[in-house]
C-alpha positions in Angstrom: -21.2 90.4 50.8 -21.1 92.8 47.2 -24.6 91.7 46.4 -26.9 92.9 42.9 -30.3 92.7 41.9 -30.4 92.3 38.0 -33.4 91.3 35.3 -34.0 87.5 35.9 -32.6 86.1 31.8 -33.4 82.7 30.4 -30.4 80.7 31.4 -31.8 81.3 34.7 -34.5 79.1 34.3 -32.8 75.4 36.1 -31.1 76.9 38.4 -34.4 78.2 40.5 -36.3 75.7 39.0 -33.7 73.5 41.2 -34.4 74.3 44.5 -38.7 74.4 44.6 -37.8 70.6 45.0 -41.0 69.5 47.0 -44.8 69.8 46.3 -45.0 72.2 49.9 -41.7 73.6 48.3 -43.8 75.0 45.1 -47.1 76.0 47.6 -45.1 78.9 50.1 -43.3 80.5 46.6 -45.5 80.4 44.2 -49.1 80.3 46.0 -51.3 77.4 45.7 -51.9 78.0 42.1 -48.4 76.5 40.7 -48.6 73.4 39.5 -45.5 70.1 40.2 -44.0 69.0 39.6 -42.3 71.6 36.8 -39.1 71.4 34.2 -37.0 74.3 33.4 -38.0 75.1 30.5 -41.7 75.0 31.8 -40.9 77.3 34.3 -41.1 81.2 31.9 -44.5 80.8 31.5 -46.1 79.4 34.6 -44.7 82.1 35.9 -45.4 84.3 33.4 -49.0 82.7 33.9 -49.7 84.4 37.9 -53.2 84.3 38.6 -52.9 88.8 39.1 -54.0 90.0 42.7 -55.0 92.8 41.5 -56.1 93.8 38.3 -54.2 95.6 35.9 -50.9 94.8 37.9 -47.1 94.2 36.6 -44.8 92.1 37.1 -40.9 92.1 37.3 -38.8 88.9 37.8 -35.1 89.7 39.8 -32.1 87.2 40.2 -30.3 88.0 43.6 -26.7 87.7 42.2 -22.6 87.1 44.2 -20.2 88.1 41.8 -19.1 87.5 39.4 -23.1 86.2 38.8 -23.6 83.7 40.7 -27.0 83.4 41.3 -28.1 82.4 45.0 -32.2 83.7 44.8 -35.1 85.3 43.3 -38.0 87.6 43.9 -41.0 90.0 42.3 -41.7 92.8 42.9 -45.4 93.2 41.3 -46.5 96.9 40.5 -50.8 96.7 42.1 -51.0 100.5 41.6 -49.5 103.5 41.2 -48.6 103.9 44.7 -48.8 99.8 46.4 -45.5 97.6 45.1 -45.9 93.9 45.9 -43.3 91.2 46.8 -44.1 88.2 45.1 -42.0 84.7 44.4 -39.6 85.7 46.9 -36.9 82.4 47.5 -32.9 81.7 48.7 -31.0 78.8 47.1 -31.8 76.2 49.9 -28.1 76.5 50.1 -27.3 79.7 51.1 -30.7 80.2 53.9 -30.0 81.8 57.2 -27.1 83.9 55.9 -28.6 87.2 55.4 -30.0 86.7 52.2 -33.4 87.4 52.3 -33.1 89.9 53.8 -31.1 91.7 51.3 -32.8 90.6 48.3 -36.0 91.6 49.8 -34.3 95.0 50.4 -33.1 95.4 46.5 -36.8 94.8 45.7 -37.8 97.4 48.1 -35.1 100.1 46.5 -36.7 99.3 43.3 -40.5 100.3 44.2 -38.7 102.9 46.2 -37.0 104.9 43.4 -40.6 104.6 42.1 -42.1 108.4 42.5 -45.2 107.5 44.1 -44.5 104.4 45.2 -46.5 105.2 48.7 -45.7 101.0 50.7 -44.8 96.9 49.6 -47.6 94.9 50.5 -46.5 91.1 50.8 -48.7 87.9 51.3 -46.3 85.0 53.8 -47.9 82.3 55.0 -48.7 82.4 59.0 -46.8 79.3 59.9 -43.4 80.9 58.1 -42.7 81.7 61.4 -38.9 83.2 59.2 -40.3 83.7 57.0 -42.6 86.3 59.3 -39.5 87.1 61.4 -37.1 88.3 58.1 -40.3 90.8 57.1 -40.8 92.4 60.2 -37.2 92.4 60.7 -36.6 94.9 58.1 -40.4 97.1 58.9 -43.5 94.9 57.8 -46.3 95.0 59.7 -49.4 92.7 60.3 -51.9 94.3 57.5 -55.7 93.7 56.2 -57.1 90.1 57.2 -56.7 87.4 54.1 -59.5 85.9 52.7 -58.0 82.4 53.5 -57.5 82.3 57.3 -53.6 80.3 56.7 -52.2 83.0 54.7 -51.0 86.6 56.0 -50.8 89.9 54.9 -48.6 92.2 55.9 -47.3 95.7 54.8 -45.2 98.8 54.8 -44.6 102.6 54.3 -41.5 103.5 52.1 
């Protein structure tokens, strides 16, 4: 599979918005603060308006593509501080799930984090009942981290 990661562009919002079909999809993808429903036109502002987990964090949005430029996944790499990064809003096209794309998306985002000289770890949050996602993250080396303030959410981390 010749998959590649590229920065999000304005033409990608319609595709990504089409993947989030229910309130539960929305909460699983973006957490409890993202309103649903939303339009592709509203999505850039909703993404930009995400509440920070760590003061001063910065976020970059990426899409995973199959050649020539079919968008099959979306994820964010958040720099929390010098050595710490976080994967956020990981989603794969519903029609392409269970084919290893989520794994590849996460691997490529981790490689982006690893490119920063000070990088030491990558974190993420996942709903505890999302067994498929937890298995995926475990396969690439994430382990449960200290307890998240919300009991239904698991914090996970991986050294890089």
